[in-house]
Steps between C-alpha positions, in 0.01 A plus 500: 500500500351341810546152639483217248315185596737201516821707497716502812639841593787335695752491213752728333350641181776624269307653209161532333364607162151574378413297189155662465283730710372192686800265491823537698796261522689485830829320557703417807851407607409128493434513121121482538275693263146591601254601229213699644192608310236721665648443848489120454798266469444320167838330451811433707823393335717340768838531328543768237851388405448125526796501741519477879760773555367802309268762645327752278653848507274665242217432257384671180176430314414525133193405298597133453643431847774610737875493559675432833845617612709361788784614726737267312433636151252233392186571298186290452245567227139395563237509221119479519362156419240613247379144434413416860329808645362465849138586580396866494766575235798476739810384318742245629866566430768257384877526543644539151868573547767573759827680427780678682661841461865504398613650831279314753430832673174564682209600277346795684268639232367410156292665231335350192385704203124543476542506121399146405712520183814513717411206729642182340289192436591223740481138400450240776805300610 
């Protein structure tokens, strides 16, 4: 992937995941999420945990959205806003839920089943 218009390279990227062949999600240690489609920044979420003190350690995508993990054991679940699609079929994402692990240890990796029958339905808060 080459340079992305509108995305500063002077930051600490902590993880990335491909959502489709054209769309990648990047995250950094300041809890920013950059959604890039065809080498173009289409959405920037300025605080993935809705908190000032949590950076993003890892990210995992699935068909309806993505999940974030932090160094302090916090998770944030973001779901596509199907009702308010952006132009050119880019989805916006909405924070649905935050929760913590029982141990508050750093989340260094995550995996979500690609079997849609195993991914739970998530109701908005």
